[in-house]
N, C-alpha and C positions, 0 to 999 in steps of 0.2 A: 533789082532794088527796087522799094516803093517812091511814086513820086510823092510830091509834096502834098496832091490833092490828098491821095489815098491816105494819106499821115493824118491829115485835118480831118477827114471824115471819119477814120476810126474815134479819134480823139474823141470827135464831138459824139460819137454814137455812144463810145463807153461814158460820156458825162450822163447824156442823156438815161442809157440803159439802168446806170448804176444809181441814180438820184430815183430813177421810177422803184426800182428795186428797193429801194429802201426807205421811203416815204409813202407811195403810192399802190402796190400792190399787197393785195390783205389775203393771201392765200398763206391757212398756214404753213404749210408746205416749204416753204420759203422762210428760211431763216438761217443766219449765220454768214451770206453771201456778200462775197466779196469778187466784184467786177477785176479783174485785172489785168486784161485785155483785148483785144481787138484787132482780127484781119479781113481786112476786107480784100475782095478779088478785084484784079484790074479795072471791068466792067461794073463797077460799084453793084451788081443785082444781088448779090448776097456777101455775109458779112457771118464770121464764127464769133461769139462772145463767149473769153476764156474767163469763168469764174472757178475760184475756189471755196468750198465749202467744209465752217469748222464743224463736222459732226462725225461722227460712222459714217463706213460704207453705206451700209443700206439705206440710211436718212441723206446719203446725198446725191444717190439716185433720186431715193424721192422728192429732193429737191429739186433736181432736173426736172422730174416731169411736170412739177409746180411752174417751172419756168416756161417748158413747150407750153402750157397751157395760156401763158400770162404773154406769148408772141406775138399774137394781134393786136393785142395794148398796148406791148410795147413797141410793135410798128410805125403806129399809129402817133406815138411820142417822137416816135424819131423825124418822120417823115412832117413833122410839126417844125421840127428843130435845126433839119440839115435840110436847104434845098437841093437835090437834085432832080435828076427827069424819072428817077426810077427810087423806088423807097426799095432799098437791100432787106432781102429776104433770111431773116437770121435765126440761125443754130447757135443751143448753146453746147458746150462742153467742157469738163471738167479741165484745171489747167490743175499737172503733175508736178508741176518745178514748185510750188512750197512743197508739197510732202515728200519731192526728193530732196529737198534742202534740209528740212526737220530729220532725214534718215541721214544725211550724210554728217549733219553735226550729232546726231545721236551716235556714228560709226566711232568719227574724230574721236567722241569724247571717253569711251571706252576706250582707245587706244593710248589716249594718254594717260588713261588709269592704271591698262596694262605695263606699259612702259616704266610711270610711279612705282608699282609694287616690284617689278624686276630689280631698279634700281635701289630701292630699301632693303630687296632680299639680301642683294649681292654685297651692300655695303655691309648686314650687319653678320654676315655668315660667310667668309673669304673660300675661295676654292681652296683644295689640300693643294693643287700644283700652284697656287700662288703662294702659301707659305713656303711651301720648298726652295719656289723662286728667289724667296727672301731670304731663307737662312742659308743657301749658295754664297751671293755672293761676303754674307756676313762670317760663314768657315773661310773663305779665300783672304780676306783683309785680313783673319786672325793666323791664319799660316804665314804671309808676308810678314806681318810686322814681328811674327814668332820668327822668321828668317832673318831678318832686318835687325830684329835685338840680337839674335846669335851672331851677326855679323861682327856686329860692334864687339861684343865680348869677345869676341877673336882678334880681332883688333886691338882691344885695349891688349890682351893678355901676351900678345904677338910685342908690341911697344913693352911692354912690362920687363916681357925676359931681354928683349935688345937694351933696354937701358939695363938690368943687371949684368949685361954681359959688356957692354960699354958704357959705366958710367962717367968717364968724361963729355957724350951727347946731351943737350938740356933736351927735354921734351915739353912738348908743349900744351 
């Protein structure tokens, strides 16, 4: 776990480096750079600066070379701002977190589109198995109602015969 002192130093280094990249570095290779984080070693002799470059991969590595060439200038800026016994030696590394999060977002969007298309195709074209399953309860219900109707007719016919045989009984 990082100490509070290391976290404060890392944040100060991040601020100094990001402002210097934005306002003071004139190298044409260094463009569209965002400092996303800084990792400082416990002895504070070295720091890894994580950067995100919004460009194609060849331009990203060209930008890293430009940042590596301006390391001395950036370390002098850090020495003025951060008061430590040693000025951390900085190295630059591409932060893949942003790139990975964009890729995850793209994959999730594709999955959502596939799900939507699948649901639409199922809604417009019901499977034949589903049609058969829907028809089966209808056939059963029709057969049951026919049997029920037939049994009522049979009961009515029996009651009529009984009434004809016994005229003295009242029918309900």
